[in-house]
C-alpha positions in Angstrom: 114.1 242.2 43.4 111.4 244.2 41.6 113.1 247.5 42.6 116.3 246.4 40.8 114.4 245.3 37.7 112.8 248.7 37.5 116.2 250.5 38.1 118.3 252.4 35.6 121.2 250.1 36.4 119.2 247.0 35.1 117.9 248.9 32.1 121.4 249.9 31.1 122.2 246.2 30.7 120.1 246.4 27.5 121.2 249.7 26.2 123.9 248.2 24.0 122.5 244.6 23.7 122.3 245.1 19.9 123.0 247.9 17.4 119.2 248.6 17.3 117.9 250.9 20.1 114.3 249.7 19.4 115.3 246.1 19.8 117.2 247.0 23.0 114.1 248.7 24.4 111.9 245.7 23.5 114.4 243.3 25.1 114.3 245.3 28.3 110.5 245.6 28.4 110.2 241.8 27.8 112.8 240.9 30.4 111.1 243.2 33.0 107.6 241.8 32.2 108.7 238.2 32.2 110.7 238.5 35.5 107.8 240.1 37.3 105.4 237.6 35.8 107.4 234.5 36.8 108.8 235.9 40.1 108.9 233.1 42.7 108.1 230.3 40.2 110.1 227.7 38.3 108.5 228.5 35.0 109.9 230.4 32.0 108.5 233.0 29.7 110.0 233.5 26.2 109.7 236.2 23.5 110.7 236.2 19.9 111.6 239.6 18.6 112.2 240.8 15.0 115.8 242.1 15.1 115.1 244.7 12.4 111.9 246.2 13.6 112.1 245.4 17.3 108.5 244.1 17.2 107.5 241.1 19.3 106.7 238.3 16.8 105.6 235.7 19.3 105.5 235.0 23.0 105.0 232.1 25.4 103.9 233.4 28.8 101.7 230.5 29.9 104.2 227.7 30.1 103.3 225.1 32.6 106.5 223.0 32.2 109.1 223.7 34.8 112.4 225.3 33.5 111.5 224.8 29.9 109.7 226.3 26.9 107.9 223.7 24.8 108.1 224.4 21.0 104.6 223.6 19.8 103.8 223.1 16.1 102.5 226.7 16.0 105.8 228.0 17.3 107.9 225.8 15.0 105.7 226.8 12.0 106.0 230.5 12.8 109.7 230.7 13.4 110.5 228.5 10.4 109.0 231.3 8.2 110.9 234.1 9.8 114.4 235.4 9.6 116.3 237.8 11.9 114.8 236.6 15.2 116.2 237.4 18.6 114.9 235.5 21.6 114.8 236.4 25.3 113.6 234.0 28.0 113.9 233.7 31.7 115.9 231.3 33.7 114.4 230.9 37.2 117.5 229.2 38.4 119.6 232.2 37.2 121.9 229.8 35.4 123.8 230.6 32.1 122.6 229.3 28.7 122.2 225.6 28.6 123.3 223.3 25.8 119.6 223.2 24.7 119.6 227.1 24.5 122.7 227.1 22.2 121.3 224.2 20.1 117.9 225.9 19.8 119.6 229.1 18.7 121.5 227.2 16.0 118.7 224.9 14.8 116.2 227.8 14.5 118.6 230.3 13.0 118.2 232.9 15.7 120.5 235.9 15.4 121.1 236.0 19.2 119.5 234.7 22.3 119.3 236.5 25.7 118.5 235.1 29.1 117.1 237.2 31.9 117.9 235.6 35.2 115.8 236.1 38.3 118.9 237.4 40.2 119.3 240.2 37.7 122.0 238.7 35.5 121.6 238.9 31.8 123.3 236.5 29.4 123.8 237.0 25.6 124.6 234.0 23.4 124.7 232.7 19.8 125.5 229.5 18.1 126.6 228.6 14.5 126.7 224.8 15.1 125.2 222.1 17.2 126.8 221.1 20.4 126.9 217.5 21.7 124.8 217.3 24.9 127.0 214.4 26.0 130.1 216.5 25.6 128.6 219.5 27.5 127.5 217.2 30.3 130.9 215.6 30.5 132.6 219.0 30.8 130.2 220.0 33.6 130.7 216.7 35.4 134.5 217.2 35.2 134.3 220.7 36.6 131.9 219.6 39.4 134.4 216.8 40.3 137.1 219.5 40.5 135.1 221.2 43.2 133.3 223.9 41.2 129.7 224.9 42.1 127.1 224.2 39.4 127.1 227.8 38.2 130.8 228.0 37.8 130.9 224.5 36.2 128.5 225.7 33.5 130.4 228.9 32.8 133.7 226.9 32.5 132.0 224.3 30.3 130.8 227.0 27.9 134.2 228.7 27.9 135.7 225.3 27.0 133.2 224.7 24.3 134.0 228.2 22.8 137.5 226.8 22.1 136.2 224.3 19.6 132.7 225.4 18.6 131.2 228.4 16.8 129.4 229.8 19.8 129.5 233.2 21.5 128.7 233.9 25.1 
């Protein structure tokens, strides 16, 4: 819904995303651009933003791998030399952060990650430790077998992981 993405209501989701108004504006601009660019596709765009200046440090807007961003050597090299990075990427499925999102946040030392979903939802997350993919998948499987839909099962799994892991969501 491009009208919603251009609306003040959607923009306000980013007004207090961080303590830095310039970063918040950059997050909104990147979300809007990525959602319009990837509308109707199963591909993701991703931006790395300096959390101090609000400048875009790097972007991937040409991914041709469905529902994923591939970390090339160029990307790995650049982010290994930077501190204070915030990421924002799209989720065409409009699902919450995956275990890979949390683990990427931790492994790469990102301050915060954001997900701009195609249905207008925005998720903010961070991680201070690695999460077992097997444990995460086990939680999801348990919630699915309890009758929860995939979206709810993922949310409940993240909430359960928050009890024993240093993650925020």
